[in-house]
Structure formats: structure tokens, C-alpha cells
N, C-alpha and C positions, 0 to 999 in steps of 0.2 A: 503493500499499498504507499502511495506517497504522501507523506506528513510534512512535505517542505515549507518553510517558513520563508516570509517576505524576506528580500535582501540574499538570498542564493542564486543559484544560476539562472539567468532568465528563461523563462519558458517561451519555446519557439511557438511562431504560428501554427496553428492547427485546425483539422476538423474533427468534428464527433456527430453523433446524430442529436444525443441531448444532451445541453448543460444544466444540471441542477444546482441552484444557487441557494445554498445554506445548508449545514451538516449537522444540525438539531434532529431531534426525533422525526421530523417531516422528511429530511433530506436522505436521514440514512433509513427510512422506510420506503422511500421514492427509490433508491440505489438498490435494495433487495428485490423490488417488484420488477424494476427493468431489465435488471440482470437473469432472473426467472426467465426473462422473454428473449434473452441474447441481444439484447439492445446496447448498443456501444455508448458510452456514456461517460460524464465528466463530473463530480460533486465538488464544488468550489465553496470554499469557506475562509471568511476573513480572519479569524481567530483560531479556536481550538475546536474539535468535536464536543456539541453540547456546550457550547461557552458560556452560554445565559445560567445554566444551572452551577456552574462554577463560581463567575464572578459577578453575577447580577441578583443575587440572592442573599439573604441573611443568613448568619451562621449557623443557625439552630433549625431551617427550612427542612422539612420532610414532603415526601409526596403525600396528597392529600386522598390518596387511593391505597390500598393495601397492594403487597405485592403480588399475590396472587391475580391482581386484577390489571394494577398499571406497568403493563409490559407486552412486549410483542409475542406473538405466539410462537416463534420459534426459539425462544430463549428465556429460562427463568434465571430469578436473581439468584445468583451461587453464596449472596452472602446474607441476604435478608429472609427470616423466616415468612411463609406465604401470607399469614395475616398481619406481618408487621408492616410498617411504613418507613421507606427506604430514605436515608440523608440525600441532600442535595448532591454531594459528592459521589456517593453510589449510582444514584441515577447517571449522573454525566458518567462514570466508569463502563456504566451497563452497554451506553451506547457507544462507547467505545471500542468494547468486546463484541460488540452485534457487526458493528461495522469492520473488525477483522474476521469474524466469523464467517461473512457472505463477501468477504474479498472487495469493499466497496471502493472504487476507485476514487477516494477522498482527496482533494491538495488542500491542505492547510496554509495560512498565510498568504492568501490570494484573495483580492478583494475585486468583486464587478462593480466597474464604475459605470459602463452604459450597457443597454442592449438595444440593437436598432433592426429592424428589417433590412435586407441587404436589397439593394437596387437591382431590378431586373433578373433576378436570381431568386428562388424560394430560399427560407431560412432567415435566421438572423446573424448579426455579426455582435459577438459577446467582448466587448474589451474589459481586459482587466488588467491589475497592478502588475502583471507578469507577462502582457502580450495579449494579442487577439485570439479568439476561437470563433470559427463558424459553425453554428448548429442548425440543423432543422427544427429542433424544438427548445426550446427554455421552460423551465419549472421553476417559479418562484416558490421556493420552502422555506422561505424567513421568518415564518409565523406572524402571530399577532403582538408579539412584545417588540416591538423595534424601537420606538420612541417613548419615553416618560412622559406622561401628562401631568404636569401641575398647573392647576387653574388660575389664572391670574387675579388672586384675589387679596394675598396679602403682599405688600410691597417688599423688595428685597431691604434689608437691615431692620423691620419689624421684629425681629427677633434675631436671635444668635445663629441659629439655623434651619434653615430649610431644607429638605432633603427627601427626595423620591423614595418609595420604598424599595427599589432596586438599588437603592444607593446605602440604604441602611444593613448594618452588620450586626451591631449588638449595642447592650445601653452604654457601654463603657466608651462609645464613641460619639455621643451626645455631650454637651455641657451639662452641669450641675443644673438640676431645676426640672421644673414639670414640663411635660410633653402634650402637645396636642396631636392626635392620630386622627388622620382624614380618611373615612373609608369602612365600611362595615362588611369588605368581601375578606376573603380566608386571610391574606395578607395583613390587613388592617387590624383585624380581631386578633390575631396571633402575635402580632408585633406591640399592641396595646398590651396584651395580657404578659408577655416577657417584660414590658417595661415596669409594670406593676410589681410585679414577682420581685424585679431588682431594686424595688423601694420607692421608686418614682410617683408623684402625683401626674396620673394620666386623665385627658380628657377624651372620649372616642367619640367622633361625628360619624351618625347612624344614617343612613340614606336607605334607599330601597335594597331589598335583598332578598334570596332565596333562603332557608334555612333549613335544611334537611337533616334528618337525625344521621349521627354517624353510625350509629347501629341501632337496631330495632329486633326483638324476638330471638337474638342470636344470629342476626345477617346483616353484615354491612349495607349500607345505603347503595352502594354499587353494585351490590346484589339485587338489591329491591329494585333498582331503575332498570336492570337488566330483564328481570322475568317481568316486569310491569310492562316492559316494551317502551319504556321513556327515554332511552338513550337512542331508540331509533325515531322519536319525534322529527320530523324533517322541517319545521318551522317555528321559533320561539312563541309562545304567548304574546298576543298584541300588547307591544310596550314594554317588553321583557326581552329585547333583543342583547341589552348589555347590562343587566341585572346582574349584580354579583352573587356567589354563592358561598354563605358563611358554613364551612364546615372544615375541620382540622384533623390532621394527623399528629400532632404535637402531642410528647408524652403518652405515647401508645395509643391515641384517638380519642376525640369525646366530642360530644354533640355542643356545638356552640349555644350558649345561653346567655341572652343579655341581661337577664335579670340576675345571673349567677354573678357575672362579668363585675355589674354594679355592686355586687354582695361583697366583691372582694377589694371595694374601693376606687374602682373606675367609673367617672362620671360620664354618664350618656348625654349627649346633646344633639341636636338635630342635624338636618343636612347644613353644612358651612355655605352661607350664602352672600356675606358682603364684608367690609372693613373700611373703618374709619377712624383716623385718630387714634390708632390704639387700642380699637375694639372692635372685637369679630362679632358676628351677628349671624344666629343660626334661624334656618324655617323653622317653625311651628309644627312639624311634623314628626317629630320622635314617636309620639305614641302611634301613630298611622303608620311609621315604616316598620315598627315593632308588631304590630297586630296583623299587618299584611303577611310578614313573617312567619307568625304563627300559625297563620290559616294555611300556609302553603306546608309547613311542618305537620300540621292535623291532619290534613287532606292525605298526605303520602302515607300517616299511620293508618288513616282508615283504609285506604287501596290496599295497603299490605295486610290486614285483618280481612279483608275481603278474598284475597287470593288465598290466604291459610285456609280458610272456611271453604272456599269453593273446590280446592285440591286437596283437601282432607289432610293438609300438613300438620305434624306434629311439632309445632314449633312454641317455646313457653310463651305464655301469656305476658305482657308488661301492661297493664292497667295505669300503673303510676305515669308511665312516657306520655299520656294524654292529660296529664293534671300539669296545668300551669300555676304557676305561684303568683302571688299579687306583685303589680306593677311597682318598683321601687318609687322613692319621692323622685328622684331626676326625670323621670318619667312622667309622673303625676302631676308635676310642679316643674317643668321644663325649663332650663336656663336659655335665655335667648339672647344674651349679649356676655361677652366673656372680656372683661380687661385684661390684656395678656400681661402688662407689667405688675399688674395688681395680684394676679393668679400666679405670679414668679412662672410664664409657660417661656422659656426660653428655647424650645424646638418645635419644630411642626413636622410631623412625618407625612406626607402624602401617599396614602395608599389608593391613589387614584387611575391606576391603571394606563394602558399603554395607546399609541396610533401606530399604526402602518406608515411605512416610509417606501414609496415605491420610486423616488426620485431617479432611481438608477433606470427603470425601467420605460424606455421611450416609445412605447408603442401604444395602439389603440386599443388598449384592455382595460379601459376606466369609464364609469358614467359620469353623468354631469356633475356629481357631487367628487368625483376622485377617488370613489372606492371601486375595486374591481369588480368590473362586469363580467361574471362568472356564472356557471350552472354545474354544481358538482365538481368545481375545480377549474372546468373547460372554459375557457373565456372567449371573449366576442372577437378576439386578435386569434385566428388561425395557427396553431402552433405555439401558443403561449398558454402556460397552466398555472393554477395557484394551489398551494397544498398547505394545511396547517392553521387554517382559519378558522374561529368559532361558526358553528350554523353551515358549514361548507357543503356537508349533504345530510346534515342531521346532529342532534345533540350533543353526540360524543365525538364529533369531528375534531375539536382539538386538544382530546385528551390521547394520551399516549397511544393506547390500542385503537383509537376511532381514528389517527392519523393513517395507521397502518392498512386500513383497509379502504380508508379514499384515497392512498396511494395506489394500491391494486388496480381500483378503478381507472385512474388517469393514466397507470401503465399500460391497462387493457384500449385505452382510447388511442394513446401513442402508437400502440403497434398496429392497430388497424389502419391509421393514418399512413404508416410506412409502407403498408403493403399497397395502397393506392399509388402513393408517391413512386413506388420502385416498379409499378405497372410501365412497360415499353414496349408500345404497338410493334417495335422491329423485332420483336422475340417471335412475331406471329407471322407465319409464312403468307408472302405476299403482300405485306404491310408495307407503305408509303414509308421513307426513312423520316425518323421525327428528326426536326430542326431546333434550335433554340439560339435567342441571340446571346452572343459572349459579353 
């Protein structure tokens, strides 16, 4: 395998059938399926394999799904019990091992700077930091976590540190003082909990979210979504395209309970709305956001109970899981303003997600809003594909196992297109010779 880093011998210009951009879970999965079809391809990665797992996650992060579930079909984790949650480094190592297992032609340290259609010829010119590559097909496998998003609410200098969750590592990284964590998905909840356990005063800004049980009746929520067919949902509920999922694999895995977090001393506030002269203001939506999260949680429990009864499964009952405790005072009497200096807030951690960045992909594969114009990863620009995005084909598309199945569909599509492009009428008896402009 070719794991060259930038600065080594310049890569000569070359041709291949497919260039895959990115060697995270999407790029490795794509390489496996292309290889199985015998399709010549190159995977280009500007850093290391699965780099974001290594350098853009906090120290204590673990996978949100158990090891039996969050993996590719062709390889189990060798160093993680099936019901445990792999650490970020174990996940990254898993993809390195998988790439070696399938002999993926990955070139690390090679940055793609542009992709353009070739003039007067089929295919694309891929410009890289080590030279140009001509390819019939290009797969953008860079995933959804490309550019950290920090809403322009709090001006620079208002507190000592403002940092995105992708830049957070551990509590010792932040200056002394209280911390506001903005975002109630898996990242925000786990970071807020870790900071509180380190002795910090913590405020957690809670927006709309989905709150599944970590485990119910002896089965992980990943299992429940599978048997209930919810992973296969092809479109998100209206308005829920970008709703975060509050679930945790930390400390062996547990159901996220905002009431319990408040009980540990974390003060919950609503959606962070605005800032003026040292004071943050929050939307009066905290109770609503928690109630809607509770409703989704209880709905999944009821669906699980119905499935157990319908199929006669001998799974232990958990009536206590349906009982929600009283709302804490911070929910019934929510804080709508926070004077940062008065509260001693010196740091804000923005767990507010990411945006895609396809500035290098200079082709007609985007809609009027700049989003990939695609169906199941097949874009509106023939020969260009997207992989690893949320809801690419279904709910599970951005998860480790889900991206593997989406990659298989794209590989099949590429293989079919290669067959058409390889068709040559000169191979047929009596056919006129084909001509093409040079």
C-alpha cells in the first residue's frame, strides 16, 4: 500500500478509472467495493487514514454504537468486546487494519486541489499536491464533518476561549472558570458531563434533539432501530434533517437524561439566541425541547414493547424506563439571560456541527443552495458521486456500517457505467470505424 506523505518524490501524471477523495470510513468502504469489482482506482487522503478520528475528537471519545454494530461486515474489532464501545484511536486503527486487509490503494499526504471536467473528452482532471490524475469517475468521500460551524453570536474576545467541539480535547485545555457548552447532541452532552465531573461549573444550551434509550429490555438502541426498520427510513421526519441525537457510549454507555444532568449540577438553558454587551440571551424553548426529546424516547419504548409482544420475545420488562422524573428548576424556571462575567464563564465550547466544503469540486453537481444534487450518491453530473453524507440513501448512511452499504450501491453504478463506456462498435463485424476528436 502507498502511504506516501507530502514532500516525497513527486507523483507523475497518470490515468485511472476512479479517484476516491478521502480515506475515512467512506473512502475505505468505497475502495473495498471497487476492488471487488476489479475497478482500477486510487484513494487520495490529505492526512492519514481516518484522520478526523485521531486529531479532531476529544481524548475520551468513544464510538456511539457497540463494536458488534459499528463496523464493516468483513472484520470485527480485535481489541474491543462486541458489546463495548471502541475508543477513537481504536476506531482509527480499525480502518487502517481494514485498508491493509483489502489492499486499498491509498495515498496519504496527497491533497486534491481541484476536479474539473476534461475538455472534449469524457472524464475529469484531478489536480493534486503531487500532480494531475485523469479519471473517468470521481467519488467525493470526504463525509459531512469538513468545516466546523460556530454561529456568529459571541464576538471574539468576549470570553477567554471560544472553541468548536472538534478542537476540544480535555478539561485541562480550558482556562479556569465556568464553561458554556452549546449543543445537546452526543458531543455537547458528553463534553458537558466531562467538564462537570472535572469540577467545573457548566451551562448546557439545549436545542431540538432526538433522545433514544442507550439500552432497553436488554438490547442496545442500535438493535432496536434495526429490528424496527428505522435505520432503513429513506427520508427524515419533516424538520428533522439536522436534529442531533443525544446518545452516549461513554463510561460503558448510558441513556442521556437531561434531568439527571441537571441533578449533577449542570444548568440547562435554551437555544443560544443572541449576545449584547456581555450578556447572552437564550430562547424560551428549553422545556419544549426536552418534552419533544422525551416524546421521541417514549415512542421508541412503546414501539419496542409492541415488537416484543408481537413476536413473543422473552425480553425482560422495564416499566421504570417509561417513568420520567420531575423537571428540574432550571427547566420550570429557565434562565433567559446570562451575564458571562458575573457567572465566571471563561470558555464556550460550540458543539454546533459541521458544514461540507466542496470548493475543490468544480463541476455541475450542486443545487441552487450549493448542496450536493444527488440521489443515493449518484450526482447530477455524470461520473461524480457523493458518499458518507447523512441520509444519502437512508437513516444509517452516515454511520460506519451504513456507509459500507451505500458504497456498494455506488460501486455497482460505476461498474455499470464502465460497461457502457467500454462498448466499442469497432468490435462488431461490419461496423464503421469510430472517430473521436483529439
